[in-house]
N, C-alpha and C positions, 0 to 999 in steps of 0.2 A: 827307523825314524818315521813317525807318523805325522802327517800334516793335518789330520782331522782331529777335532777335540774328542775326548772320551764320550762315547754315546752307545746307545743300544737301539733296538728297532721295535716298533709297535707290534704287538702280538697279532693283531688283526690285519692291518694293512701294510705292515713292513716299512712304514715311514720312519725316518730317524727321530729319536726322542732323547732327552737327557738321560744320562746314565742312571740306572735305578728305577726309571719309570717303565711301566708295562704298556701303556696305551698313549696315543698321541692326543686323544680327546675323549670326552665322556660318551660321544656318539659311537666311537670305535669300541669302547668297553661294552656298551649296551648291545651293539651288533654282535660282538663276539660271544657274549653271554647267551643271547637269543639263539645263535647258531649252535652253541654247545648244548643248549636245552633241547633243541630239535633233534640233534644227533643222538642224545641219550634216549629220547622218546622212540626214535627209529630203531635203535639197538634193542630196547626193551620189547618192542613189537616183534622184531625179528627173532629174538631168543624165545619169546613166548610162543610164537607160531612153530618154531623148530621143536620146542618141547612137546607141543600138542601133536605134531606130526610123528615124532618118535614114540610117544605113548600110543598113538593109534596103530602104528606099525607093530609095536610090541604086543598090543592086545590082539591084533589080527593074527600074528604068528602063534601066540600061545593059545588062543581060543578057536582058531579056525584051521 
């Protein structure tokens, strides 16, 4: 037996929201999208640098 009405939580700040909603406000949605975009950019930079380093190591091993 639940005393709370059916609800879910904001993806960004974890505040309670009505069932079926993802965000408690437009500000939380924008903040979440901005953080996700920054994380994708960091990941792309990391994987790009890792690929460059692996290629450099492979070239050093094969040519040197």
